[in-house]
C-alpha positions as CSV (number, residue, x, y, z in Angstrom):
1,M,141.9,-138.1,137.2
2,R,141.4,-135.5,134.5
3,M,138.5,-132.9,136.7
4,S,140.8,-132.6,139.2
5,I,143.7,-131.6,137.7
6,R,141.4,-129.3,136.0
7,Q,139.8,-128.4,139.2
8,D,144.1,-127.9,140.8
9,A,144.7,-125.8,137.8
10,N,142.1,-123.1,138.8
11,Y,143.8,-122.6,142.1
12,R,145.8,-120.1,143.2
13,Q,147.5,-121.5,146.2
14,G,148.5,-124.9,144.2
15,L,147.9,-128.4,142.0
16,R,148.4,-131.9,143.7
17,R,151.1,-133.2,143.9
18,S,149.4,-137.0,143.6
19,S,148.1,-136.3,140.3
20,F,151.1,-133.9,139.3
21,I,154.0,-137.2,139.8
22,L,151.2,-139.1,137.3
23,L,151.4,-137.3,134.1
24,P,153.3,-137.8,131.2
25,H,156.7,-135.5,131.5
26,A,154.8,-133.7,128.4
27,V,151.5,-133.1,130.4
28,A,152.8,-131.8,133.0
29,R,154.9,-129.8,130.8
30,E,151.8,-128.5,129.8
31,L,150.2,-128.0,132.5
32,M,152.7,-126.5,134.8
33,A,153.4,-123.5,131.6
34,S,149.8,-123.2,132.3
35,W,149.7,-122.8,136.1
36,L,152.6,-120.8,136.2
37,R,150.7,-118.0,133.1
38,R,147.4,-117.9,135.2
39,N,149.6,-116.7,138.1
40,G,151.2,-113.5,136.0
41,I,154.0,-115.7,135.4
42,T,154.7,-115.0,131.7
43,E,158.8,-115.2,131.2
44,L,159.4,-119.1,130.7
45,T,161.7,-121.0,128.9
46,S,161.3,-124.9,127.6
47,K,164.7,-125.1,129.9
48,L,162.5,-123.3,133.1
49,L,159.6,-125.6,132.9
50,E,161.8,-129.0,132.4
51,R,163.7,-127.9,136.3
52,L,159.4,-127.1,137.2
53,V,158.5,-130.2,136.5
54,Q,161.7,-132.1,137.7
55,A,161.6,-130.1,140.5
56,A,157.8,-131.2,140.7
57,K,158.1,-134.7,141.0
58,T,161.0,-134.9,142.8
59,F,162.1,-132.8,144.8
60,P,161.3,-133.7,148.5
61,I,158.6,-131.9,151.3
62,G,159.5,-128.6,151.6
63,Q,161.3,-127.9,149.2
64,S,162.1,-125.1,146.9
65,V,162.9,-124.0,143.3
66,H,163.4,-120.0,141.8
67,V,160.6,-120.1,139.7
68,S,161.2,-115.8,137.7
69,K,161.6,-112.4,139.8
70,G,160.6,-112.9,143.0
71,W,158.3,-116.2,142.5
72,K,159.3,-119.4,143.9
73,L,157.4,-122.9,143.4
74,T,157.6,-125.6,146.8
75,V,157.3,-128.5,147.3
76,G,153.9,-129.4,150.1
77,K,152.9,-133.2,150.9
78,R,150.2,-132.9,149.5
79,Y,150.5,-129.9,146.9
80,L,152.8,-127.4,144.8
81,A,152.5,-124.7,145.6
82,L,154.0,-120.8,144.9
83,G,154.6,-117.9,147.0
84,R,157.1,-114.9,146.7
85,I,160.7,-114.6,147.5
86,E,160.8,-112.3,150.9
87,R,164.3,-110.4,150.8
C-alpha cells in the first residue's frame, strides 16, 4: 500500500480514495497536508485538515467540500480530486 500512496500523492488530479480510507487518521492527515501543499494550497490549519480528512473518508460520492480560496475537494468513486470553484 505504501507504494500506491506515494504514487498517488505525485498526481495533481487526485488521491486514490480506497487507499486513503484505510490509512490511520494521523497518516491520512499528513498525506492530505502534503498533497495540498504540492498543489499550491499552503494556508492549512489543523481544523481544516481534520475537516478534509473526515470528508474524504465519509462523504458520499460526488459531494464536495471547500478547501480554500477558489479550491474544493470532490469525493469521487475512485479518487479524491482538487478542483477550482467556478463563480
